[in-house]
C-alpha positions in Angstrom: 39.1 -29.1 215.0 40.1 -32.7 215.5 40.4 -34.4 218.9 43.6 -33.7 220.9 45.8 -36.8 220.9 46.0 -37.0 224.6 42.4 -38.1 224.8 43.3 -41.3 222.9 46.2 -41.9 225.3 43.8 -41.5 228.2 41.3 -44.0 226.8 43.9 -46.7 226.4 45.5 -46.1 229.8 48.8 -44.8 228.5 48.4 -41.3 230.0 48.3 -42.6 233.5 51.4 -44.7 232.8 53.1 -41.5 231.5 52.2 -39.7 234.7 53.7 -42.5 236.9 56.8 -42.7 234.7 57.3 -38.9 234.8 56.8 -38.6 238.6 59.4 -41.4 239.1 61.9 -39.2 237.3 61.7 -36.7 240.1 63.4 -39.1 242.5 66.7 -38.4 240.8 65.9 -35.5 238.7 67.4 -35.4 235.2 64.4 -34.0 233.5 66.5 -31.3 231.7 70.1 -31.1 230.5 71.2 -29.7 233.9 70.8 -33.3 235.2 70.9 -32.2 238.9 70.2 -35.7 240.2 68.4 -34.5 243.3 65.4 -36.0 244.9 62.5 -33.6 244.1 59.9 -36.1 245.5 61.5 -35.2 248.8 61.3 -31.5 247.9 65.0 -31.1 247.2 65.9 -28.2 245.0 68.4 -28.1 242.1 69.2 -25.5 239.5 65.6 -24.6 238.8 64.8 -24.2 242.5 61.6 -26.2 242.1 60.7 -29.2 244.4 57.8 -31.6 244.4 55.2 -29.2 243.3 55.1 -26.7 240.5 54.8 -23.0 241.2 52.5 -20.9 239.0 53.0 -17.1 238.6 49.8 -16.5 236.6 47.1 -18.1 234.4 44.8 -16.4 232.0 43.9 -15.7 228.4 46.8 -14.2 226.5 46.3 -12.2 223.3 49.9 -11.3 222.6 51.0 -14.7 221.4 51.4 -15.8 217.8 48.3 -15.3 215.7 47.6 -19.0 215.1 47.5 -19.5 218.9 45.4 -16.5 219.8 42.4 -16.4 217.4 39.4 -14.7 218.9 39.4 -16.4 222.3 43.1 -16.1 223.2 45.8 -18.6 224.2 45.2 -20.0 227.7 48.6 -19.3 229.3 49.9 -20.9 232.5 53.2 -19.2 233.5 55.3 -21.5 235.6 57.8 -19.9 238.0 61.5 -20.5 237.7 63.4 -21.9 234.7 66.2 -24.2 233.7 68.0 -21.5 231.8 67.9 -18.3 233.9 69.1 -16.0 231.1 70.9 -12.9 232.3 68.7 -10.7 230.1 65.4 -12.3 231.1 62.4 -10.0 230.5 60.4 -12.1 233.1 63.1 -12.2 235.7 60.6 -11.7 238.5 59.0 -15.0 237.5 62.2 -16.9 236.5 65.0 -15.7 238.8 62.9 -14.3 241.7 60.4 -17.2 241.5 57.3 -15.2 242.2 54.1 -17.4 242.3 52.3 -20.0 244.4 52.8 -23.7 244.6 50.0 -25.8 243.1 49.0 -29.5 243.2 47.5 -31.5 240.4 44.0 -30.5 241.3 44.9 -26.8 241.3 46.5 -27.1 237.9 43.6 -29.1 236.5 41.2 -26.4 237.7 43.3 -23.7 235.9 43.2 -25.7 232.7 39.5 -26.2 232.9 38.8 -22.5 233.6 40.9 -21.4 230.6 39.2 -23.9 228.4 35.7 -23.0 229.5 36.5 -19.2 229.0 36.9 -19.9 225.3 40.7 -20.1 224.9 41.8 -22.1 221.9 44.5 -24.0 223.7 46.3 -24.4 227.0 49.7 -22.8 226.7 52.3 -24.1 229.3 55.0 -21.4 229.6 58.4 -22.5 230.8 57.3 -26.1 231.3 60.6 -27.9 231.1 61.3 -28.4 234.8 57.7 -29.3 235.6 56.7 -31.9 233.0 55.7 -34.5 235.6 53.4 -32.0 237.4 51.9 -30.9 234.0 51.1 -34.5 233.2 49.6 -35.1 236.7 47.4 -32.0 236.3 46.4 -33.0 232.8 45.2 -36.4 233.9 42.9 -34.8 236.4 41.7 -32.2 233.8 41.0 -35.0 231.2 38.8 -36.7 233.7 36.8 -33.4 234.0 36.4 -33.1 230.2 39.1 -30.9 228.9 39.6 -31.3 225.1 41.7 -28.4 223.7 45.2 -28.6 222.2 48.2 -28.2 224.5 51.1 -25.9 223.8 54.6 -26.6 225.1 56.2 -23.1 225.2 59.9 -23.7 226.1 63.2 -22.0 226.0 64.6 -24.9 224.0 66.9 -26.4 226.6 65.1 -29.7 226.8 66.0 -33.4 227.2 64.9 -35.7 224.4 64.1 -38.4 227.0 61.7 -36.1 228.8 60.1 -35.0 225.5 59.4 -38.6 224.7 57.1 -38.7 227.7 55.1 -36.0 225.9 54.8 -37.9 222.7 51.0 -38.0 221.9 50.3 -35.6 224.7 51.5 -32.2 223.4 49.8 -31.0 220.2 51.9 -27.8 219.5 55.5 -27.4 220.4 56.8 -23.8 220.6 60.5 -23.8 221.5 62.9 -20.9 221.4 66.1 -21.4 219.5 68.1 -18.8 221.4 71.8 -19.2 220.6 74.0 -20.9 217.9 77.3 -20.3 219.5 78.4 -22.1 222.7 80.4 -19.1 224.0 77.3 -16.9 223.9 75.0 -19.5 225.5 77.6 -20.0 228.3 77.9 -16.3 228.8 74.2 -15.5 229.1 72.7 -18.8 230.3 75.6 -20.9 231.7 74.6 -23.6 229.1 77.5 -24.1 226.7 75.7 -27.2 225.3 72.6 -25.2 224.4 72.9 -25.5 220.6 73.3 -29.3 220.7 70.4 -29.7 223.1 68.1 -27.4 221.2 68.9 -29.1 217.9 68.1 -32.6 219.4 65.0 -31.3 221.1 63.6 -29.5 218.0 64.2 -32.6 215.9 62.3 -34.7 218.4 59.5 -32.2 218.6 59.2 -32.2 214.8 59.3 -35.9 214.7 56.3 -36.0 217.0 54.1 -33.3 215.6 55.4 -32.2 212.1 55.0 -28.8 210.6 52.3 -26.5 212.0 48.8 -27.3 210.8 46.1 -24.7 211.0 42.3 -25.2 210.8 40.0 -23.4 208.4 39.9 -20.4 210.7 43.7 -20.1 210.9 44.0 -21.6 214.4 46.8 -24.0 215.2 45.8 -27.6 215.7 49.1 -29.4 215.7 52.8 -28.9 214.8 56.0 -27.1 215.5 56.3 -23.3 215.9 59.8 -21.9 216.5 60.6 -18.6 218.1 63.9 -16.8 217.6 64.7 -13.5 219.5 66.9 -11.3 217.4 69.7 -9.8 219.7 72.1 -6.9 219.3 75.5 -7.6 217.7 74.1 -10.9 216.3 74.7 -12.5 219.7 72.1 -15.2 218.7 73.8 -16.3 215.5 70.6 -15.8 213.6 71.8 -16.9 210.2 73.0 -20.2 211.4 69.8 -20.9 213.3 67.8 -20.2 210.2 69.9 -22.4 208.0 69.5 -25.3 210.5 65.7 -24.9 210.7 65.3 -24.7 206.9 67.8 -27.4 206.0 67.6 -29.9 208.9 64.0 -29.5 210.1 61.8 -28.2 207.2 61.6 -25.1 205.0 57.9 -25.0 206.0 58.8 -24.6 209.7 56.7 -21.7 211.1 59.2 -19.3 212.6 58.5 -16.2 214.6 61.4 -13.8 214.2 61.1 -11.5 217.1 62.4 -7.9 217.5 61.3 -7.1 221.0 64.7 -7.6 222.8 65.4 -4.9 225.3 68.1 -5.0 228.1 66.5 -6.3 231.2 67.6 -7.8 234.5 71.5 -7.8 234.3 71.8 -7.0 230.6 72.6 -3.4 231.2 75.9 -4.5 232.7 77.1 -6.3 229.6 78.3 -4.2 226.7 77.4 -6.9 224.2 73.7 -6.8 225.0 73.0 -3.5 226.8 70.9 -1.9 224.0 67.8 -2.7 222.0 68.0 -4.3 218.5 68.2 -1.7 215.7 65.9 -1.7 212.7 68.8 -2.7 210.4 69.7 -5.6 212.6 66.2 -6.9 212.6 65.8 -6.5 208.8 69.0 -8.4 208.3 67.7 -11.2 210.5 64.5 -11.5 208.5 66.5 -11.5 205.3 68.7 -14.3 206.6 65.6 -16.4 207.3 64.3 -15.8 203.8 67.7 -16.6 202.2 67.9 -19.8 204.2 64.7 -20.9 202.4 62.1 -20.6 205.2 58.7 -20.0 203.8 56.5 -19.4 206.8 57.8 -16.4 208.7 56.0 -14.3 211.3 58.3 -11.4 211.8 57.3 -9.3 214.9 56.8 -6.5 213.9 57.9 -3.2 215.1 60.4 -2.6 212.3 58.4 -4.2 209.4 56.2 -1.2 208.5 
C-alpha cells in the first residue's frame, strides 16, 4: 500500500496551515450547508449542538463496513456524536440526536487514531465528520507526529460544503458519502434540508475530483477513491433511480456503490406512514436493477434479499 497523501502535506508544512485555516472557520461557523454563523471557538452551539471540541461516542475496529474497508483487521471507526442532518429515521439516534459521548481534545483524538492503527485496522474511519472537520485535522496533526500512516475515510451523510471539503484535499484518502434523497420535498420532510440534492451533488463531484474512483490493493483493500452508499427506503422515498443515473452519468460508471437494504423504522419513523415499515424484497431488487440499468458496474448490494 502506498503512502497516505497527508504525510506529504505534513512534510511540506501544508497540514499545519490547513489546521489553522479550519480552526479559524469555527469563529463564524459555516462548515456545513446549515451555515449557522455562530462562534464555536467560544463554545457556542448551532444546529449540530457541537462547540469547540468534538464529542466521540465510540472508537474501535468495525467489521460490518464495506468489504474493501474491513479486510482482516477491520476498519478503525471513530463515531462522532451529533450530526448536521438529524434524520427523523436515524438508526443511531442515541448518538446523533441524543448526543451520547464524551468531549475530546486533539491529543485524545490522536491517541484514538494511534490505538486503532496499532491494533491492525486498515484505515481510520471518521463517522459523521462533517461538523468536526477542524477538530479532525487538529487531531490528525498530532497523530502524524506520532507516526500514523494508514488511509483516512470520510464517512458522511453527504450534506457537505465544497469549501470545507477543499480543506481536506490531499488529507482524506477515501470518501464514503451517503446519497440519501433525490427529491427536495423528501429531504425537507425527513431532514429539514430541502437543498440536500444540490449539496450532495456538489460534494460528491468535489470528492471524486480529489480522489477519483475507488482503487484497491492486491489484497482487495481500499487505498484511495470514492465509495457511495445509498439506503433503499420504502415507497421509493429516496428516489433511487435518479440517484443512480446521476452517479453513473455525472460521476463515473465505475463508481463503487453500496446499495443498502437495512432500512428499518427507528426513532420517529414509526409515526410517519411513508416510512413506518421495512423495505420489501421486491423494492430492494428494483433498486439494484435501477443501478444496473443506469450503467453502474461496481455494485455492492447489501445483502439480505440477494440470496
